[in-house]
C-alpha positions in Angstrom: 105.3 90.6 86.0 108.5 91.7 84.2 110.7 94.4 85.7 109.5 96.9 83.1 105.8 96.4 84.0 104.1 98.4 86.8 102.5 97.0 89.9 98.8 96.8 90.6 97.6 97.4 94.2 94.0 97.1 95.3 92.1 98.1 98.4 89.2 96.0 99.6 87.0 95.9 102.7 83.5 96.5 103.8 81.9 99.9 103.3 83.2 102.5 105.8 86.5 100.6 106.5 88.7 103.4 105.3 89.8 102.1 101.9 89.6 105.3 100.1 91.5 107.3 102.7 94.3 104.7 102.8 94.5 104.5 99.0 95.0 108.2 98.8 97.6 108.1 101.6 99.6 105.4 99.9 99.5 107.1 96.5 100.9 110.3 98.1 103.6 108.4 100.0 104.7 106.5 97.0 104.8 109.7 94.8 106.9 111.4 97.6 109.4 108.6 97.1 109.6 109.2 93.3 107.1 106.6 92.0 104.5 107.4 89.5 101.3 106.3 91.1 97.8 106.3 89.5 95.0 106.5 92.0 91.6 105.1 90.7 88.4 103.5 91.9 85.7 101.0 91.0 83.2 101.1 89.8 84.6 104.0 87.7 88.0 105.1 86.7 87.1 105.7 83.1 84.3 107.7 81.4 82.1 104.7 80.6 82.8 103.0 83.9 81.8 106.2 85.7 78.5 106.3 83.9 77.8 102.8 85.0 78.8 103.7 88.6 75.8 106.1 88.7 73.5 103.2 87.8 74.8 100.7 90.3 75.5 102.9 93.4 72.3 105.0 93.5 68.7 104.1 94.0 66.9 101.6 96.2 68.9 98.6 97.7 67.0 96.2 95.5 67.1 98.2 92.3 69.1 95.6 90.5 69.1 91.8 90.8 72.5 90.3 91.8 72.9 88.9 88.2 72.3 92.2 86.6 74.7 93.9 89.0 77.4 91.3 88.1 77.0 92.2 84.4 77.1 96.0 85.1 80.2 95.8 87.3 82.0 93.6 84.8 81.2 96.0 82.0 82.5 98.9 84.0 85.6 96.9 85.0 86.3 96.0 81.3 86.2 99.7 80.3 88.4 100.6 83.3 90.9 97.9 82.3 91.1 98.9 78.7 91.3 102.7 79.2 93.4 103.1 82.4 94.6 100.0 84.2 96.4 98.1 81.5 97.9 101.1 79.7 99.3 102.4 83.0 100.8 99.1 84.0 102.4 98.6 80.6 103.9 102.1 81.0 105.6 101.0 84.2 103.3 102.9 86.5 101.9 101.9 89.9 98.1 101.6 89.9 96.2 101.9 93.2 92.6 101.0 92.9 89.9 101.5 95.5 88.0 98.2 95.0 88.3 95.7 92.2 87.1 92.2 91.4 87.1 91.0 95.0 84.3 93.4 95.8 82.2 91.8 93.1 83.0 88.4 94.3 81.8 89.3 97.8 78.9 91.7 97.3 77.3 90.0 94.3 78.9 86.5 94.4 78.6 85.7 98.1 76.4 88.0 100.0 73.4 88.3 97.6 73.2 84.6 96.5 75.6 81.9 95.6 76.9 83.4 92.3 80.6 83.0 92.9 81.1 80.8 89.9 79.3 83.3 87.7 81.5 86.1 88.9 84.7 84.1 88.4 83.6 82.9 84.9 82.9 86.5 83.7 86.2 87.7 85.3 88.2 85.0 83.5 86.5 85.7 80.2 86.4 89.5 80.2 89.1 90.7 82.7 91.8 88.1 83.2 93.9 90.3 85.6 94.5 89.9 89.4 96.2 92.5 91.5 99.8 92.0 92.6 98.8 92.9 96.2 95.4 93.4 97.7 95.2 95.3 101.0 92.1 94.1 102.9 91.1 96.6 105.6 89.5 94.4 108.2 87.1 96.6 110.2 84.3 96.2 112.8 81.1 95.9 110.7 78.9 98.0 113.1 81.5 100.8 113.3 82.0 100.8 109.6 78.3 100.9 108.8 77.8 103.9 111.1 80.7 105.7 109.5 79.3 104.9 106.0 75.8 106.2 106.8 77.3 109.3 108.5 79.4 110.4 105.5 76.4 110.4 103.1 76.9 110.2 99.3 76.4 106.9 97.6 74.5 104.8 100.2 72.9 102.0 98.3 75.0 99.1 99.6 75.1 100.6 103.2 71.3 100.5 102.8 71.4 96.7 103.1 72.3 97.1 106.8 74.5 95.4 109.4 73.7 91.8 108.3 75.2 92.6 104.9 78.3 94.2 106.5 78.9 91.1 108.6 78.5 88.7 105.7 80.7 90.9 103.5 83.5 90.9 106.1 83.3 87.1 106.4 83.4 86.9 102.6 86.5 89.1 102.3 88.3 87.2 105.0 87.5 83.9 103.2 89.0 85.3 99.9 92.1 86.4 101.8 92.5 82.9 103.4 92.2 81.4 99.9 94.9 83.7 98.4 97.4 84.5 101.1 100.2 85.3 98.7 98.2 88.2 97.3 96.3 89.5 100.3 97.6 91.6 103.1 95.0 91.7 105.9 95.3 95.1 107.7 93.7 95.7 111.1 91.5 98.7 110.4 90.3 99.2 114.0 93.3 101.5 114.7 94.4 105.0 114.0 94.6 106.2 110.4 98.4 106.8 110.9 99.0 103.2 112.2 97.1 101.7 109.3 98.9 103.8 106.8 102.3 102.9 108.1 101.6 99.1 107.8 100.3 99.5 104.3 103.3 101.6 103.2 105.7 99.0 104.6 103.9 96.2 102.8 103.8 98.1 99.5 107.6 98.8 99.8 108.2 95.1 100.4 106.2 94.3 97.3 108.2 96.7 95.2 
């Protein structure tokens, strides 16, 4: 990226790993240091994408086939990219996103069938953007599942159970191993403050 362009940070990890909390903390810390930080999420982040979010994150675990989910998530991401992510980056802002394409690669591409090539082809065709830095919060699957079920709200993916959590964790770690320059793997089995300190230090280094 050029000096005038913003930076794109994403937060990934299994459900209940603390991504949303840490994304909020980093946004607040960067703003306190004078940066303009845009905090967003996927699926969602733009009106059309938020409407699709309601479709994919509610209902029974097998409501959609993996193939249909890939199309829905890609449509939401495209809307998000056009309306928020790309304009913010071009304006020199920092964009912090709770989940992005790596989640689709793992949940639809790896854990629900061997559809990785389909996910990557759609991403290249319709999105064409990778984050500058991806923070992978690596958490214990059993603890994260329990946390996710306790918090309530959108529970469709937690409804797949512990086996899904374990396969998703392995999938995220495999992505991190394949792209070490982009990923920062963060031990999420620690206090919220310790995790936040590591993420802030890594973000400052990237900036």
